[in-house]
N, C-alpha and C positions, 0 to 999 in steps of 0.2 A: 739926642735930647729926649727927656722923659715926658710922655704925655700923662697928665694927671687925671686919671679916671677914678680917683679916690672919691668916695661919697661920704660926706660927713654925717655922722649919726646925730639925729635930733631927737628930742623927747617924743615927737609925733611918730617918727620912724620906729623908735623903740616900742612905742605903744602898739603900733600896727603889727610888729613882729610878735609881741607877746599876746595880742588878741588872737592872732592866727593860731598860735600854739595852744592858748586856752580853749579855742573852739574845737580842738582835736586834731589840727594839722601837725605833721611832723615839723621839726625845726627847719629842715631842708625845704619842705613845701611852703611853709609860711614865708621863708626868705625868698623863694623863687617867685612868689606872687608879688613881691616888692622889687624884683629885678636884681636880687642879691645872689652871690654864689653860696654854695653849701658851706664853705669854710668861713665866709664872713658872717653868715647867720649863726652858725654854731659858736664862733668866737664871741660875737656880741651877746648871745644868750648866756654864755659862761660868765662874761663880765657883769652882766646884769644880775645873774644869780649870786655872784660873789658879793655884790653890793647889797642885795635885798635879803640874802639868806633863804630860808625855807619859804618865804612868801612868793618867791619867783616860780616855785614848782607847783 
């Protein structure tokens, strides 16, 4: 049986990730502060960047 450790992304969690990055943290460190893996933080950043375009960087 699979245990569901999946954490759903919320606008608040997206904002916290992006705020950390905007303050100069790496994507990995910003995600780690939120209890996320490197892969999940990078993946989410890339999806946000695709949606927002240049404004995300």
